[in-house]
C-alpha positions as CSV (number, residue, x, y, z in Angstrom):
1,M,-20.9,25.5,24.6
2,N,-18.6,22.4,26.6
3,S,-20.3,19.4,28.4
4,K,-18.5,17.4,31.1
5,V,-18.4,13.7,30.7
6,E,-17.0,11.7,33.4
7,G,-14.2,9.0,32.3
8,P,-11.6,7.0,33.9
9,E,-10.3,8.2,37.4
10,G,-7.7,10.8,36.9
11,F,-8.9,12.1,33.6
12,R,-11.7,14.5,32.7
13,L,-13.1,14.6,29.0
14,V,-14.5,17.5,27.5
15,R,-16.6,16.9,24.0
16,S,-17.0,19.9,21.8
17,L,-19.7,21.2,20.0
18,F,-17.6,20.6,16.7
19,R,-17.2,17.0,17.9
20,T,-13.8,16.8,18.4
21,V,-12.9,14.8,21.4
22,V,-9.4,16.1,23.4
23,T,-8.3,13.8,26.4
24,L,-6.5,16.0,29.2
25,A,-4.1,14.6,32.0
26,A,-5.6,15.4,35.5
27,A,-2.6,18.0,35.7
28,S,-3.2,19.9,32.0
29,A,-5.5,23.1,31.7
30,L,-8.0,23.3,29.0
31,V,-8.5,27.1,27.5
32,A,-11.0,27.4,24.7
33,T,-11.0,30.7,22.5
34,G,-13.4,30.8,19.5
35,L,-12.7,27.7,17.8
36,T,-9.0,27.6,19.3
37,L,-8.4,24.3,21.7
38,A,-5.0,24.6,23.7
39,T,-3.8,21.9,25.6
40,S,-0.7,20.4,27.1
41,T,2.0,18.9,25.4
42,S,0.5,15.4,26.4
43,A,-2.6,15.8,25.1
44,S,-3.4,14.4,21.4
45,A,-6.0,15.1,19.2
46,V,-8.1,13.1,17.2
47,Q,-10.6,14.0,14.8
48,S,-14.2,12.0,15.2
49,S,-16.0,10.8,11.8
50,G,-19.2,11.5,13.4
51,S,-19.4,9.7,16.7
52,P,-17.3,9.8,20.2
53,S,-13.6,7.9,19.9
54,H,-12.9,5.8,23.0
55,T,-9.4,6.2,23.4
56,A,-7.4,3.4,25.1
57,F,-4.9,4.3,27.8
58,S,-1.5,2.3,29.1
59,G,0.3,4.5,32.3
60,D,0.3,7.9,31.2
61,S,1.0,7.9,27.3
62,P,-1.5,8.1,24.9
63,A,-1.6,4.9,22.2
64,T,-3.2,6.3,19.7
65,Q,-1.8,6.7,16.0
66,I,-3.4,9.4,13.4
67,A,-3.1,9.9,9.7
68,Q,0.3,12.4,8.0
69,A,-0.2,15.3,6.0
70,S,-0.4,14.6,2.2
71,L,3.3,13.9,1.1
72,T,4.3,14.7,-2.5
73,L,7.4,13.9,-4.8
74,T,8.4,17.3,-5.8
75,S,11.9,16.0,-8.0
76,I,10.1,15.6,-11.1
77,S,12.8,16.4,-13.8
78,G,16.3,15.5,-15.1
79,T,18.9,14.7,-17.3
80,A,19.3,11.3,-18.6
81,G,23.2,10.4,-17.4
82,T,23.3,12.7,-14.4
83,G,21.6,11.1,-11.2
84,L,18.7,13.0,-9.7
85,T,18.2,13.2,-5.8
86,L,14.8,13.0,-5.0
87,T,13.2,15.1,-2.6
88,S,9.6,15.6,-1.2
89,S,7.5,18.0,1.0
90,G,4.4,17.2,3.0
91,G,4.0,14.1,5.5
92,S,4.3,14.5,9.6
93,G,6.3,12.9,12.5
94,T,10.0,11.7,12.9
95,G,9.3,8.6,10.3
96,A,12.4,7.7,7.8
97,V,11.3,8.8,4.2
98,T,12.4,6.7,1.1
99,Y,11.9,6.5,-2.6
100,G,10.5,3.4,-4.8
101,V,9.8,2.9,-8.5
102,T,6.4,2.2,-9.4
103,S,7.4,1.7,-13.0
104,T,10.8,1.7,-15.2
105,G,8.7,3.7,-18.1
106,T,10.6,4.8,-21.3
107,A,14.0,6.2,-19.2
108,G,14.8,2.9,-17.6
109,C,14.9,4.1,-14.1
110,V,17.1,3.0,-11.2
111,I,17.1,4.4,-7.5
112,T,20.4,3.9,-5.6
113,G,20.0,5.8,-2.2
114,A,17.8,8.4,-2.8
115,T,19.4,9.2,-6.1
116,L,17.2,8.4,-9.0
117,N,19.1,7.7,-12.8
118,A,17.7,7.0,-16.1
119,T,19.8,5.2,-19.1
120,S,18.0,6.9,-21.8
121,A,15.8,9.9,-22.1
122,G,12.1,9.4,-21.4
123,T,9.9,9.0,-18.2
124,C,9.1,7.0,-15.4
125,T,6.8,6.9,-12.5
126,V,8.1,7.3,-8.4
127,T,6.7,7.0,-4.7
128,V,7.6,9.0,-1.8
129,T,6.9,7.0,1.2
130,K,7.2,8.0,5.1
131,A,7.8,6.2,7.7
132,G,5.1,6.0,10.8
133,D,6.3,7.1,14.7
134,A,4.4,6.8,18.1
135,T,2.6,10.1,16.4
136,Y,2.1,9.3,13.2
137,F,0.6,6.3,10.5
138,P,2.9,5.6,7.8
139,T,1.8,7.2,4.6
140,S,3.3,7.2,0.7
141,S,2.2,9.6,-1.8
142,P,0.5,8.8,-5.4
143,A,3.5,7.0,-8.2
144,T,4.3,10.6,-9.6
145,T,6.2,10.7,-13.1
146,V,9.4,11.5,-13.3
147,T,10.7,12.9,-16.7
148,F,14.4,13.0,-17.8
149,A,15.6,15.2,-20.9
150,P,18.5,13.9,-23.4
151,A,22.2,15.3,-21.8
152,V,23.2,17.6,-23.7
153,L,26.3,17.0,-25.9
154,K,29.7,19.0,-27.0
155,S,30.3,20.4,-30.4
156,Q,32.9,18.4,-32.2
157,A,36.1,20.7,-33.7
158,P,35.6,22.1,-37.1
159,L,35.4,19.2,-39.9
160,T,37.2,19.9,-43.3
161,L,37.1,18.0,-46.1
162,T,41.0,17.2,-47.9
163,S,40.4,15.6,-50.5
164,I,39.8,18.6,-53.3
165,S,40.9,17.4,-56.7
166,G,41.6,14.5,-58.6
167,T,41.2,13.4,-62.3
168,A,38.2,12.3,-64.5
169,G,37.9,8.5,-64.4
170,T,40.2,7.8,-62.0
171,G,38.7,7.5,-58.2
172,L,39.2,9.8,-55.5
173,T,39.7,8.3,-52.2
174,L,37.5,10.7,-50.1
175,T,39.8,12.2,-46.5
176,S,38.9,14.3,-43.8
177,S,40.6,16.2,-41.1
178,G,39.0,17.8,-37.3
179,G,35.8,16.7,-35.7
180,S,36.2,15.0,-32.4
181,G,35.0,11.7,-30.6
182,T,34.8,8.4,-31.9
183,G,31.3,8.7,-34.2
184,A,32.1,7.4,-37.7
185,V,32.9,9.8,-40.7
186,T,30.9,9.4,-44.0
187,Y,30.7,11.4,-47.0
188,G,27.8,12.7,-49.4
189,V,27.4,14.1,-52.8
190,T,25.4,17.6,-52.4
191,N,25.8,18.5,-56.1
192,T,26.8,16.4,-58.9
193,G,28.0,19.3,-60.7
194,T,29.6,19.8,-64.4
195,A,31.7,16.8,-63.1
196,S,28.4,14.2,-62.6
197,C,30.0,13.2,-59.4
198,W,29.2,9.9,-57.3
199,I,30.4,8.1,-54.5
200,V,31.6,4.4,-54.3
201,G,32.6,3.5,-50.9
202,S,35.2,6.0,-49.7
203,K,36.0,7.2,-53.5
204,L,34.5,10.2,-55.1
205,N,34.4,9.1,-59.0
206,A,33.8,11.9,-61.6
207,T,31.8,11.3,-65.0
208,R,34.1,13.5,-66.9
209,A,36.0,16.7,-66.0
210,G,34.5,19.7,-64.1
211,T,33.1,20.2,-60.5
212,C,30.8,19.4,-57.7
213,T,30.3,19.5,-53.9
214,V,31.2,16.8,-51.3
215,T,30.2,17.0,-47.1
216,V,31.7,14.8,-44.5
217,T,29.7,13.7,-41.8
218,K,30.8,12.8,-38.5
219,A,28.4,10.7,-36.4
220,G,27.6,11.8,-33.0
221,D,29.0,9.5,-29.8
222,A,28.0,9.9,-26.2
223,T,29.9,12.9,-25.5
224,Y,30.2,14.6,-28.8
225,Q,27.0,15.7,-31.1
226,V,27.2,14.9,-35.0
227,A,29.3,17.1,-37.3
228,I,28.7,18.2,-40.7
229,S,31.5,20.1,-42.6
230,A,30.4,22.9,-45.6
231,A,29.5,21.5,-48.5
232,T,33.2,21.6,-50.0
233,T,34.2,22.1,-54.1
234,V,36.1,18.9,-55.5
235,T,37.6,19.7,-59.1
236,F,38.1,16.8,-61.6
237,V,40.4,17.1,-64.4
238,A,40.2,15.4,-67.7
239,A,41.9,12.4,-68.1
240,P,43.8,11.8,-71.6
241,L,41.4,9.9,-73.4
242,K,41.8,6.5,-74.8
243,V,41.1,4.4,-78.4
244,Q,37.9,2.5,-78.1
245,A,38.6,-1.3,-78.9
246,T,36.9,-2.5,-82.5
247,L,33.1,-1.7,-82.8
248,V,31.1,-4.5,-85.2
249,L,27.6,-4.8,-85.7
250,T,26.3,-7.9,-85.0
251,S,22.9,-8.2,-86.2
252,R,23.0,-9.0,-89.8
253,S,20.2,-10.4,-91.0
254,G,16.4,-10.3,-91.0
255,K,13.2,-10.9,-92.6
256,V,11.4,-8.9,-94.5
257,G,8.1,-6.7,-92.3
258,T,10.0,-8.0,-88.9
259,A,11.8,-5.3,-86.9
260,L,15.9,-6.7,-86.2
261,T,16.8,-5.1,-83.3
262,L,20.2,-3.7,-83.7
263,T,22.9,-5.2,-81.8
264,S,26.6,-4.5,-81.6
265,R,30.0,-5.8,-79.7
266,G,33.3,-4.3,-78.7
267,G,33.6,-0.4,-78.2
268,S,34.6,1.0,-74.4
269,G,33.2,3.1,-71.6
270,Y,30.2,3.9,-71.0
271,G,29.1,6.3,-74.4
272,A,25.7,6.0,-75.8
273,V,25.6,3.6,-78.6
274,T,23.8,4.5,-82.2
275,Y,23.1,3.0,-85.4
276,A,22.5,5.1,-88.7
277,V,21.9,3.3,-92.2
278,T,24.6,4.2,-94.7
279,S,23.3,3.2,-97.8
280,T,19.6,2.3,-97.9
281,G,20.3,-0.6,-100.5
282,T,18.1,-3.2,-102.4
283,A,16.2,-3.4,-99.0
284,G,15.4,0.4,-98.5
285,C,16.1,0.2,-95.0
286,V,15.5,2.5,-92.3
287,I,16.3,3.0,-88.3
288,Y,13.6,3.7,-85.6
289,G,15.3,3.8,-82.6
290,A,17.4,0.9,-82.2
291,K,15.4,-1.1,-84.8
292,L,15.9,-1.8,-88.3
293,Y,13.0,-2.2,-90.7
294,A,12.8,-3.3,-94.2
295,P,9.7,-3.1,-97.0
296,K,11.7,-6.0,-99.1
297,A,14.5,-8.7,-99.1
298,G,17.8,-7.4,-100.3
299,T,20.7,-5.6,-98.3
300,C,21.6,-2.5,-96.8
301,T,24.5,-0.9,-94.8
302,V,24.5,-0.1,-90.9
303,T,27.5,1.6,-89.2
304,V,27.4,1.8,-84.9
305,T,28.7,4.7,-83.4
306,K,29.5,4.6,-79.4
307,A,30.2,8.2,-78.1
308,A,33.1,9.2,-76.3
309,D,33.1,9.7,-72.4
310,A,35.4,10.8,-70.0
311,T,37.9,8.2,-70.9
312,Y,37.3,7.1,-74.6
313,L,37.7,8.7,-77.7
314,L,34.5,8.6,-79.9
315,A,34.1,5.4,-81.8
316,H,32.3,3.9,-85.5
317,S,32.4,0.5,-86.8
318,L,33.0,-0.2,-90.3
319,A,29.7,0.1,-92.6
320,T,28.6,-3.7,-92.2
321,T,25.9,-5.2,-95.0
322,V,22.7,-6.4,-93.5
323,T,20.7,-9.0,-95.1
324,I,16.9,-8.8,-95.1
325,A,15.3,-12.2,-96.4
326,A,11.9,-12.9,-97.2
327,T,9.5,-14.2,-94.9
328,L,10.0,-18.3,-95.3
329,K,8.8,-21.0,-93.9
330,S,10.3,-23.8,-91.2
331,Q,11.4,-27.0,-92.7
332,S,10.0,-30.2,-91.6
333,A,12.3,-32.2,-88.9
334,L,15.5,-32.6,-89.6
335,V,17.3,-35.6,-88.5
336,L,20.6,-37.3,-88.6
337,T,20.1,-40.9,-89.3
338,S,23.6,-42.0,-89.9
339,R,24.4,-43.0,-86.1
340,S,27.2,-45.7,-85.5
341,G,30.2,-46.8,-87.7
342,T,33.2,-48.8,-87.2
343,V,36.6,-47.7,-86.3
344,G,38.8,-47.6,-89.5
345,T,35.9,-47.5,-91.9
346,A,34.7,-43.9,-92.6
347,L,30.8,-43.1,-92.2
348,T,28.7,-41.4,-95.0
349,L,26.8,-38.8,-93.4
350,T,22.9,-39.1,-94.0
351,S,20.2,-37.6,-93.1
352,S,16.2,-37.2,-93.0
353,G,13.4,-34.4,-93.2
354,G,13.9,-31.0,-94.0
355,S,12.3,-28.9,-96.8
356,G,13.2,-27.3,-100.3
357,Y,16.4,-27.2,-102.3
358,G,19.1,-26.1,-99.7
359,S,22.4,-27.6,-99.1
360,V,22.8,-29.9,-96.6
361,T,26.0,-29.8,-94.5
362,Y,27.3,-32.0,-91.3
363,A,29.2,-30.4,-88.3
364,I,31.0,-32.0,-85.5
365,T,29.7,-30.3,-82.3
366,S,32.0,-32.8,-80.2
367,T,34.8,-34.7,-81.6
368,G,33.3,-36.6,-77.8
369,T,35.0,-40.0,-77.1
370,A,35.9,-41.3,-80.7
371,G,37.9,-38.4,-81.5
372,C,35.9,-37.3,-85.2
373,W,36.6,-35.5,-87.9
374,I,34.7,-35.0,-91.3
375,Y,35.9,-35.3,-94.8
376,S,34.0,-34.9,-97.4
377,Y,30.9,-36.0,-96.2
378,R,31.8,-38.5,-94.5
379,L,33.0,-38.9,-90.7
380,N,36.1,-40.8,-89.4
381,A,36.7,-41.9,-85.7
382,T,40.1,-42.2,-84.1
383,R,39.3,-44.8,-81.9
384,A,35.7,-46.7,-80.0
385,G,33.6,-43.9,-78.7
386,T,30.8,-41.6,-79.7
387,C,30.8,-37.7,-81.1
388,T,27.9,-35.6,-81.9
389,V,27.0,-33.9,-85.1
390,T,24.6,-31.8,-86.4
391,V,22.8,-31.3,-89.8
392,T,22.2,-28.1,-91.5
393,K,20.0,-27.2,-94.0
394,A,20.5,-24.2,-96.1
395,A,17.1,-22.3,-96.6
396,D,16.5,-21.7,-100.1
397,A,13.5,-18.7,-101.6
398,T,10.8,-20.7,-99.6
399,Y,12.1,-22.4,-96.2
400,Q,14.6,-21.0,-93.4
401,L,17.3,-22.4,-92.4
402,A,17.3,-25.6,-90.9
403,R,19.4,-27.4,-88.2
404,S,19.1,-30.9,-86.7
405,P,19.6,-31.5,-82.6
406,A,23.1,-32.6,-82.0
407,T,22.8,-36.4,-82.6
408,T,25.1,-38.8,-80.9
409,V,27.3,-40.5,-83.2
410,T,28.3,-44.2,-82.1
411,F,31.9,-45.7,-83.5
412,N,33.0,-49.6,-82.1
413,Y,35.9,-52.1,-83.6
414,P,34.0,-54.1,-86.4
415,L,31.1,-55.4,-85.2
416,K,28.4,-58.2,-86.8
417,V,25.9,-56.9,-88.8
418,Q,22.2,-57.5,-87.2
419,G,19.1,-59.7,-88.5
420,A,16.8,-57.7,-90.4
421,L,14.7,-55.2,-88.9
422,E,11.3,-54.3,-89.8
423,L,8.2,-52.4,-88.9
424,T,5.0,-54.5,-87.8
425,S,3.2,-51.8,-87.1
426,R,1.9,-50.9,-90.2
427,S,-1.7,-49.6,-89.9
428,G,-4.0,-47.5,-87.1
429,T,-7.0,-44.9,-87.1
430,A,-6.1,-41.6,-87.1
431,G,-6.9,-39.8,-84.1
432,T,-6.1,-43.5,-82.1
433,R,-2.2,-43.6,-80.8
434,L,-0.5,-46.1,-82.6
435,T,1.7,-48.1,-80.5
436,L,4.9,-49.0,-82.7
437,T,6.4,-52.3,-82.7
438,S,9.0,-54.2,-85.0
439,S,10.8,-57.4,-85.4
440,G,14.2,-58.7,-86.3
441,G,17.3,-57.1,-85.6
442,S,19.9,-58.9,-83.4
443,G,21.4,-58.3,-79.6
444,Y,20.4,-56.0,-77.3
445,G,20.8,-52.6,-78.2
446,A,17.4,-50.4,-77.3
447,V,15.2,-50.0,-80.4
448,T,13.9,-46.4,-81.1
449,Y,11.5,-45.1,-83.7
450,A,11.8,-41.6,-85.8
451,V,9.2,-40.4,-88.6
452,T,11.1,-39.9,-91.7
453,S,8.2,-37.9,-93.2
454,V,4.9,-36.8,-92.2
455,G,3.2,-37.6,-95.7
456,T,-0.8,-37.1,-95.7
457,A,-1.6,-38.2,-92.0
458,G,1.1,-35.6,-90.3
459,C,2.4,-37.7,-87.9
460,W,4.3,-37.4,-85.1
461,L,5.4,-39.3,-82.7
462,V,5.2,-39.4,-78.5
463,G,7.6,-41.9,-77.0
464,N,6.8,-45.1,-79.2
465,G,3.3,-43.9,-79.8
466,L,3.0,-42.7,-82.9
467,N,-0.1,-40.4,-83.8
468,A,-1.7,-38.7,-87.0
469,T,-3.7,-35.7,-87.5
470,R,-5.9,-37.2,-90.3
471,A,-6.1,-40.2,-92.5
472,G,-3.5,-41.1,-95.2
473,T,0.1,-41.8,-94.5
474,C,3.5,-41.1,-93.1
475,A,7.4,-42.7,-92.9
476,V,8.6,-44.6,-90.4
477,V,12.1,-46.1,-89.5
478,V,12.6,-48.1,-86.7
479,T,16.3,-48.6,-85.7
480,K,17.9,-50.7,-82.9
481,A,21.3,-49.7,-80.9
482,G,24.4,-51.5,-81.6
483,D,25.9,-53.4,-78.9
484,A,29.3,-55.2,-78.1
485,T,28.6,-57.6,-80.5
486,Y,26.2,-56.1,-83.2
487,Q,26.7,-53.2,-85.3
488,M,23.4,-50.4,-84.9
489,T,20.9,-51.2,-87.3
490,H,17.7,-49.5,-89.3
491,S,14.9,-51.1,-91.0
492,P,13.8,-49.5,-94.1
493,V,12.2,-46.3,-94.6
494,T,8.4,-48.2,-93.8
495,T,4.8,-46.6,-94.9
496,V,2.4,-46.6,-91.7
497,M,-1.3,-46.2,-93.2
498,F,-3.7,-44.4,-90.9
499,A,-7.8,-45.2,-91.7
500,P,-10.0,-42.1,-90.9
501,A,-11.2,-42.4,-87.3
502,L,-14.5,-44.0,-86.4
503,R,-17.1,-41.4,-86.9
504,A,-21.5,-41.9,-87.9
505,T,-23.0,-38.9,-88.7
506,H,-26.5,-39.6,-89.8
507,V,-28.9,-42.6,-90.5
508,Y,-30.6,-43.0,-94.0
509,G,-33.9,-44.8,-93.9
510,V,-36.8,-44.8,-91.5
511,V,-37.4,-47.7,-88.6
512,W,-40.8,-47.9,-87.9
513,V,-42.3,-49.4,-84.7
514,G,-43.6,-53.2,-84.4
515,R,-41.3,-53.5,-88.2
516,T,-38.5,-54.9,-89.5
517,S,-37.0,-52.0,-91.7
518,I,-33.5,-51.2,-93.6
519,V,-31.3,-48.5,-92.7
520,A,-28.1,-47.4,-93.8
521,I,-25.7,-45.5,-91.6
522,V,-23.2,-42.9,-93.0
523,G,-20.1,-42.8,-91.3
524,T,-15.8,-43.0,-91.5
525,G,-13.7,-45.9,-89.8
526,F,-16.2,-48.8,-90.3
527,Y,-14.5,-52.3,-91.1
528,G,-14.8,-56.1,-90.0
529,A,-19.0,-55.8,-89.9
530,P,-19.5,-53.6,-86.5
531,K,-22.2,-54.5,-84.1
532,I,-24.6,-52.3,-83.5
533,K,-26.7,-51.6,-80.3
534,S,-29.7,-49.6,-79.6
535,N,-30.6,-47.5,-76.4
536,A,-34.4,-48.6,-77.4
537,P,-35.0,-52.2,-74.7
538,G,-36.6,-54.4,-77.8
539,T,-34.5,-53.4,-80.6
540,S,-32.3,-55.5,-82.2
541,V,-29.9,-54.1,-85.1
542,V,-28.0,-56.6,-87.5
543,V,-25.5,-55.2,-90.0
544,L,-25.9,-57.2,-93.3
545,H,-23.0,-54.5,-95.5
546,D,-20.3,-52.7,-94.5
547,V,-18.4,-50.8,-97.3
548,G,-16.2,-48.8,-95.3
549,N,-18.3,-45.3,-95.2
550,K,-21.6,-46.8,-94.9
551,L,-23.3,-49.3,-92.9
552,V,-26.5,-51.3,-93.9
553,A,-28.5,-52.5,-91.1
554,R,-31.7,-54.5,-90.7
555,V,-33.6,-52.9,-87.5
556,S,-36.7,-54.8,-85.9
557,V,-38.4,-52.5,-83.4
558,R,-40.8,-54.6,-81.1
559,P,-44.2,-53.3,-80.9
560,G,-45.2,-50.7,-78.3
561,S,-42.0,-49.3,-78.0
562,P,-41.9,-45.5,-77.9
563,Q,-42.0,-43.5,-80.9
564,G,-38.9,-40.4,-81.0
565,W,-35.1,-40.0,-81.3
566,H,-33.3,-43.0,-80.0
567,T,-29.4,-43.7,-80.3
568,F,-27.7,-46.4,-82.1
569,I,-24.1,-47.6,-80.5
570,I,-21.6,-48.9,-83.1
571,I,-18.4,-50.9,-82.1
572,L,-15.8,-51.8,-83.5
573,A,-13.7,-55.4,-83.4
574,N,-11.1,-53.3,-81.7
575,G,-13.7,-52.2,-78.8
576,H,-13.9,-48.7,-80.4
577,A,-17.0,-47.3,-80.5
578,T,-19.2,-43.8,-82.1
579,R,-23.2,-43.1,-81.5
580,V,-25.3,-41.6,-83.5
581,N,-28.8,-40.4,-83.6
582,Y,-32.0,-42.3,-85.3
583,F,-35.8,-41.4,-85.5
584,A,-38.4,-44.1,-84.3
585,K,-41.6,-43.8,-86.2
586,V,-44.9,-45.7,-85.0
587,G,-46.9,-47.0,-88.5
588,L,-50.2,-47.6,-88.3
589,T,-51.3,-51.2,-87.2
590,A,-54.2,-53.0,-86.0
591,N,-52.6,-56.3,-84.7
592,H,-56.3,-58.0,-83.2
593,V,-59.4,-57.3,-81.4
594,N,-60.3,-58.1,-77.5
595,G,-64.0,-59.0,-77.0
596,V,-66.9,-60.4,-79.3
597,A,-69.6,-58.4,-81.0
598,W,-73.2,-60.2,-80.9
599,V,-75.7,-60.3,-83.9
600,G,-79.0,-58.2,-82.5
601,R,-76.8,-56.2,-79.9
602,T,-74.4,-53.1,-79.0
603,S,-70.9,-54.6,-77.5
604,L,-67.7,-53.1,-77.1
605,V,-64.6,-54.1,-78.2
606,T,-61.0,-53.0,-78.1
607,V,-58.8,-52.8,-81.3
608,V,-55.5,-53.3,-80.3
609,G,-52.3,-51.5,-82.7
610,T,-50.4,-48.6,-83.1
611,G,-50.6,-45.2,-84.8
612,F,-54.2,-44.5,-83.8
613,Y,-54.7,-41.0,-83.0
614,S,-58.3,-38.5,-83.2
615,K,-60.4,-40.9,-82.9
616,P,-60.2,-42.4,-85.8
617,T,-63.2,-44.0,-88.3
618,V,-64.0,-47.4,-87.9
619,R,-65.9,-49.2,-90.8
620,S,-67.4,-52.7,-90.8
621,N,-67.8,-54.8,-94.0
622,E,-70.6,-55.9,-92.6
623,L,-74.0,-54.6,-94.1
624,G,-75.9,-52.7,-90.8
625,T,-73.0,-53.1,-88.7
626,S,-72.1,-49.6,-86.9
627,A,-68.6,-49.0,-85.1
628,E,-68.1,-45.8,-82.9
629,V,-65.0,-45.4,-81.3
630,I,-65.8,-44.1,-77.7
631,H,-61.8,-43.9,-76.8
632,D,-58.2,-44.0,-78.2
633,Y,-55.5,-44.7,-76.3
634,G,-53.1,-44.9,-79.1
635,H,-52.5,-48.2,-79.1
636,A,-55.5,-49.4,-78.5
637,L,-59.4,-48.3,-79.6
638,V,-62.7,-49.1,-77.5
639,V,-65.4,-49.4,-79.8
640,R,-69.0,-49.6,-79.3
641,V,-70.8,-52.1,-82.0
642,S,-73.6,-52.2,-82.9
643,V,-75.0,-55.3,-85.2
644,R,-78.0,-55.5,-86.8
645,P,-80.4,-58.1,-86.2
646,G,-79.6,-61.3,-88.9
647,S,-76.2,-60.3,-89.8
648,A,-74.0,-63.5,-90.4
649,R,-72.1,-64.9,-87.4
650,G,-68.7,-65.7,-87.8
651,W,-65.4,-63.4,-88.8
652,H,-65.6,-60.0,-90.5
653,V,-63.3,-57.0,-91.0
654,F,-62.8,-53.7,-89.4
655,T,-61.3,-50.8,-91.5
656,I,-59.5,-48.3,-89.6
657,I,-59.1,-44.6,-91.2
658,V,-56.9,-41.8,-89.5
659,A,-57.6,-38.3,-90.2
660,N,-54.7,-38.1,-92.6
661,G,-56.5,-40.9,-94.8
662,Q,-54.1,-43.7,-93.9
663,A,-56.2,-47.4,-93.3
664,C,-55.7,-50.6,-92.0
665,R,-57.5,-53.8,-91.4
666,V,-58.1,-56.4,-88.3
667,K,-60.6,-59.7,-88.3
668,Y,-63.2,-59.5,-85.5
669,M,-65.8,-62.3,-84.4
670,V,-69.8,-62.1,-84.8
671,K,-71.4,-64.5,-82.7
């Protein structure tokens, strides 16, 4: 079974049939029984990988190391906060065992000596390493997962709610006893009950007398679990009810056909507010929800009710009259026109604008630095300075009430009167902004403009630009503010006229190619004999008459111009322009004949003109002469002419007749 192999001096090498080589000392004995090999303590065995292993020796001790047995981490679970003593199994030899964290993981593991600690519940991975010795190589286990469970916490002492009674409407400070540790104490309503409880901060509130249930919670900490008390009944007794503040209906006027949202002020507490019609009156009022409806103008009476709550008694307002007006128009803009005065002289207040016959009143909105007051439509000032005033024009059967903006009125010590102020921009064109200008006045006060009547033109101002909705008139006033020397002054109310906007609508008459025609251009806004251009080259236009809404023009069209739609461009002296389309027709004309007809021969000539179509018929005034159209180019006819022998020489006439019966004539030469 075994073969003997000679080795180094003093040793014998025996190779087994299982390819295991055993090196024996000269004094050792080898015994083989079955598959077991026994050697002396000085022998070392090496597992071959398929070919003999040759081992080097030094003296009497072998130098070859072998792999250790499999190494395994056996301590694979612990509790967070408690050190886990690390243990392992396997390995070979006398090498030292050490441990290392390969991943701190979710547990946040660290090793101190042979103890593994975790900062929180979770996992991490650890490897075991066993050092080599004279016989074995070093070896390490695979990275092994270690699981840490949460630390087991203690139960707290029983927790009890101690604040168990209060008065409805007064916050009850919540208190408790028991519990353990440092966790925060909180409170919660588990059932709002008949008292309708709620918590704000650490106070328990109740809507009304009754009961509700509350629990106390003490949070856990590093030692104790969270603790929750039993749901504890808290009883609230009713507080003596108070009288509410005076309740007043504030929505006292509306319009027919528009729902009036009812509003009120006063009252106390959180009781629900409701409204009721106590008399339908002449307006026939009804309430749906919190909105009042009336089918006609008139009055009715309404009361407000605010329900009782845990603190306040029920309250009613007095029956209040609500006036329902017919739907009214808005007045025109209302403007205070008396804007400057002299200290010591009462300023008669005036205004412009507004509509209808409602009375006009004035009110001071700010006494200002001038210390103003009103007495009998006159504004007085204690000293130089300013104050603000509004104008109000009352409603009537047609118009709503109107109020001007608060307008600044300036008072100076007696000042000089400015020179006459005049509006100089008095005419414009509807649809085009008219820059307002003025002359006169004195000093360096600012110049402003105001529309005192929108008039038939429907005027409005943007800055110092006056605009008109349509042709017509409106009224404008110029104001030049006062300064340290001069009083404020106004121009007279001046009428500004707006002419219709420049527009051309259509052209009466026909324009003929190669002729001069008279046409009328109808529109608005024409003045000053406008210039007219055509987009057709070679066409000239001269205005003969301008009557504001119609231009009579002479149009000359170059021969050969195309038939069809073209455009006139009408340009005013101020540069404004408008356009209108016109149609140019080509008339039947024959201008001349290119070529000569010969007596006794057949010749080709060309008749040049306009309006030819469908090969017209051509006749000659010379007996025995025939003419046939060979080609028709619209503006030229190629004609084959046969002249009888003996015909007269000289000028003769062709008559060209088109299909609709129109005809024209042209001379031709016979030689």
